[in-house]
C-alpha positions in Angstrom: 93.0 96.3 108.1 91.1 99.3 106.9 90.5 101.1 103.6 90.2 104.9 103.3 89.1 106.5 99.9 91.3 109.2 98.4 90.0 112.8 98.5 87.4 113.5 95.8 89.0 114.3 92.5 89.0 118.0 91.4 86.8 118.5 88.3 89.0 119.3 85.3 92.2 118.4 87.1 93.4 115.4 85.1 96.2 114.4 87.5 93.9 114.5 90.5 91.3 112.4 88.7 93.6 109.8 87.3 96.7 109.5 89.5 95.3 107.5 92.5 92.9 104.6 92.4 92.7 104.0 96.2 94.6 104.2 99.5 94.9 101.3 101.9 96.0 101.8 105.5 97.4 98.4 106.7 96.2 96.9 109.9 99.0 96.6 112.5 99.2 93.3 114.4 101.4 92.8 117.4 103.0 89.4 117.2 104.9 89.8 120.5 108.4 90.0 119.2 107.5 92.6 116.6 104.7 94.4 114.9 103.5 93.5 111.4 101.4 95.6 109.0 99.6 93.7 106.3 98.8 95.8 103.2 97.8 93.0 100.9 95.4 91.3 100.6 92.9 93.8 101.9 89.1 94.1 101.8 89.1 96.3 98.8 92.2 95.2 96.9 93.5 91.7 96.7 96.4 91.9 94.3 98.7 94.4 92.5 100.1 92.6 89.5 101.3 89.3 90.8 101.7 90.6 94.4 99.1 88.8 96.5 100.6 89.4 99.9 102.6 92.4 101.3 103.7 92.6 104.9 105.9 95.2 106.7 107.9 93.5 109.4 108.9 95.8 112.2 110.8 98.0 112.8 111.7 96.0 116.0 114.6 96.1 118.4 115.9 92.7 119.7 118.2 92.5 122.6 120.8 89.8 123.3 119.2 86.3 123.4 116.2 87.6 121.5 115.1 87.1 117.9 112.4 85.7 115.5 111.6 82.0 115.4 109.4 81.2 112.5 109.3 77.4 112.5 109.2 75.3 109.3 106.0 75.8 107.4 104.8 75.0 103.8 104.0 77.0 100.7 102.6 76.0 97.3 101.9 77.7 93.9 103.6 81.0 94.8 106.9 82.7 95.1 108.1 84.7 98.1 110.5 87.6 98.2 112.0 88.7 101.5 113.6 92.1 101.4 115.3 93.6 104.4 116.1 97.3 105.2 117.8 96.5 108.5 119.0 93.4 110.3 119.4 89.8 109.2 117.3 86.6 109.0 118.6 83.0 108.6 116.6 81.2 105.9 116.6 77.4 105.6 114.4 75.4 103.3 113.6 71.8 102.2 115.9 72.1 99.2 118.8 72.3 101.6 119.3 76.0 101.2 120.8 77.9 104.2 121.1 81.6 103.4 121.6 84.7 105.6 119.2 87.4 104.3 120.8 90.8 104.6 119.7 94.4 103.7 119.5 95.2 100.0 119.6 91.6 98.8 116.8 89.8 97.0 115.8 86.3 98.0 113.3 84.7 95.7 111.8 81.3 96.9 109.6 79.7 94.3 107.3 77.2 96.1 105.9 75.6 92.9 104.5 72.1 93.8 105.6 72.6 97.4 108.4 73.8 99.6 109.0 74.1 103.4 111.1 76.8 105.0 112.0 78.4 108.3 113.1 82.0 109.2 115.1 82.5 112.4 117.6 84.8 114.0 121.0 83.2 113.8 123.1 82.3 116.9 125.6 85.1 116.2 122.9 87.7 115.9 121.3 86.5 119.2 124.6 87.2 121.0 124.5 90.9 120.0 120.9 91.7 119.4 119.7 93.6 116.3 117.3 96.1 114.8 115.1 94.3 112.3 113.0 96.0 109.6 111.9 94.6 106.3 109.2 93.4 103.8 107.8 90.0 103.1 105.9 89.7 99.8 104.3 86.8 98.0 103.7 86.6 94.2 101.2 84.4 92.6 102.6 82.2 89.8 101.1 81.9 86.3 98.8 78.8 86.1 101.2 76.9 83.9 104.0 77.4 86.4 102.1 76.7 89.7 103.3 73.1 89.9 106.8 73.7 88.8 109.9 72.6 90.6 110.6 74.6 93.8 113.7 76.8 93.8 115.6 79.4 95.8 117.5 82.3 94.2 119.7 84.8 96.1 121.2 88.0 94.6 123.3 90.0 97.0 122.9 93.8 97.4 125.9 94.5 95.2 124.3 92.5 92.3 121.2 94.7 92.1 121.4 97.8 89.9 121.3 101.1 91.7 120.4 104.4 89.9 121.2 107.8 91.5 120.2 111.1 90.0 118.8 114.5 91.2 118.2 113.6 94.8 116.9 110.1 94.0 118.4 106.7 94.7 116.7 103.5 93.6 117.6 99.9 93.9 115.9 97.7 91.4 114.8 94.4 93.0 112.8 92.9 90.1 111.9 93.9 86.5 113.1 96.8 84.4 112.8 100.5 85.3 114.9 103.7 85.3 117.0 102.4 82.4 118.2 99.3 84.2 117.3 95.6 84.6 117.3 93.4 87.7 119.2 90.1 87.4 116.2 88.4 89.1 114.2 86.3 86.7 110.6 86.3 87.8 107.7 84.1 86.7 105.7 87.0 85.1 106.1 90.7 84.3 107.0 92.2 87.6 108.2 95.5 89.0 109.8 95.9 92.4 112.1 98.7 93.6 113.2 100.6 96.7 113.3 104.4 96.2 114.9 107.0 98.4 114.2 110.7 97.7 115.8 113.7 99.3 113.4 116.4 100.5 112.1 118.3 97.5 113.3 115.7 94.9 110.8 114.1 92.5 110.6 111.0 90.4 108.4 110.0 87.5 106.7 106.6 87.6 106.3 105.5 84.0 103.1 103.5 83.0 105.2 100.5 81.8 103.0 98.1 83.8 99.3 98.0 84.0 99.2 97.7 87.8 101.4 99.8 90.1 101.5 100.8 93.7 103.6 102.7 96.2 104.2 101.6 99.8 105.5 104.4 102.1 108.1 103.5 104.7 109.8 106.7 105.9 109.1 110.4 105.5 106.3 112.0 103.5 105.6 112.0 99.8 103.1 113.8 97.6 101.2 112.4 94.6 98.8 114.6 92.6 98.6 117.1 95.5 97.9 114.5 98.2 100.4 113.8 100.9 101.1 110.3 102.2 102.8 109.3 105.5 104.6 106.1 106.4 102.8 102.7 106.3 100.3 103.5 103.5 99.7 101.6 100.3 98.9 103.9 97.4 97.4 102.2 94.3 98.1 104.1 91.2 95.7 104.3 88.2 97.0 102.7 85.1 97.9 104.4 81.9 99.8 107.6 82.7 103.1 108.7 84.1 102.8 109.8 87.7 105.2 112.1 89.6 106.1 111.5 93.2 107.5 114.5 95.2 109.3 114.1 98.5 107.9 116.5 101.1 110.7 115.3 103.5 113.5 112.8 103.0 111.5 109.7 102.1 111.8 106.0 101.5 109.1 104.0 99.7 108.7 100.8 97.6 107.3 100.8 94.0 105.8 97.5 92.9 103.4 95.9 90.5 103.2 94.1 87.2 100.7 92.6 84.8 97.5 91.1 86.2 97.4 87.3 86.7 94.6 86.7 84.3 92.4 84.7 86.6 91.4 84.5 90.3 93.7 83.1 93.0 92.6 81.4 96.2 94.5 81.9 99.4 94.4 80.0 102.7 97.1 80.2 105.4 100.4 79.8 103.5 98.9 78.3 100.4 98.0 80.1 97.2 96.6 78.5 94.0 94.3 79.0 91.1 92.4 75.9 92.2 90.7 75.6 95.6 90.9 71.8 95.5 94.7 72.1 95.3 94.8 74.0 98.6 92.6 71.3 100.2 95.1 68.7 98.9 98.0 70.7 100.4 96.3 71.0 103.7 95.9 67.2 103.9 99.5 66.6 102.9 100.9 69.0 105.6 98.6 67.5 108.2 99.8 64.0 107.3 103.5 64.9 107.2 103.9 64.4 103.4 106.0 67.6 102.7 109.8 67.4 102.8 111.6 68.5 105.9 114.1 71.3 106.3 117.7 69.9 106.8 119.1 71.3 110.0 115.7 72.3 111.2 113.7 69.1 111.4 112.6 69.0 115.0 109.9 71.7 114.9 107.1 72.8 112.6 104.0 74.9 112.5 100.9 72.7 112.7 98.0 73.2 110.3 95.7 75.9 111.7 92.3 75.0 112.8 89.0 76.8 112.2 90.3 79.0 109.3 87.5 78.0 107.0 87.9 77.0 103.4 89.9 78.8 100.7 87.9 81.6 99.2 88.1 84.1 96.4 86.8 87.6 96.0 85.8 89.1 92.7 88.9 90.0 90.7 91.3 88.4 93.2 91.6 86.6 96.5 90.2 86.6 100.0 92.3 85.9 103.0 90.2 84.1 105.6 
């Protein structure tokens, strides 16, 4: 992954000086069946609000008898949100959940003290093939909730509020914005929304959360006179309302929230405020002490070797 600074601010131009904190260009990794772009964590920015991990999956085209096969693997002390733009994924977890994840729905999996899940292409989808495109994010949990009971919450696309006005359409995944409230109850103050703008339309991003970012998906947008193309993470400065203008028809994500109030350590699929807790989770997974996934017990992803110890970077996390 790489980091590119924004253009130098224009002296006397308050919007230019304050609108953008940094630009992150995610590194693309070819996983064989599809390409993944990881925006967080990066070398220069580890978290935005509670968001500690932000991956773009695809877009990828799967033919008949093709699909993704993410075998059962563990998580602790975090919550995942899988949000699809196209295609479907079959989610199973150690709570006994079996849920088809479809575009526009929100799927919140709180790992807490520990959960195991798999993500695969269903048999039906394998018969026909599919176009798959989506986002996988992880959110750190407040310290007093890290070891809570695991849970999985699904809200269908029709349950999430949609706001349409003046060439803008937004679906609110989490938090409050644009006069509406998502039904998803998160562990901390969180903002997460999908926004579509017609060419020439604009939207104002209010400073209701200390940390905010935009992730561009399609088209081109402009912030404070600077244009941004797809697959770029734009970190916004706190404190002021910021206007986003669509240079073309555009799709992007808005996300953020309040800072976690302490460092987080990350190693493989484990996140925690305590590095010793990650070491414990590594040992438990290696010795088979996590619960299994009903209906998906035969396979699992082994503990990686040679990934080093969990580390932190100043103000956030480091991903080995």
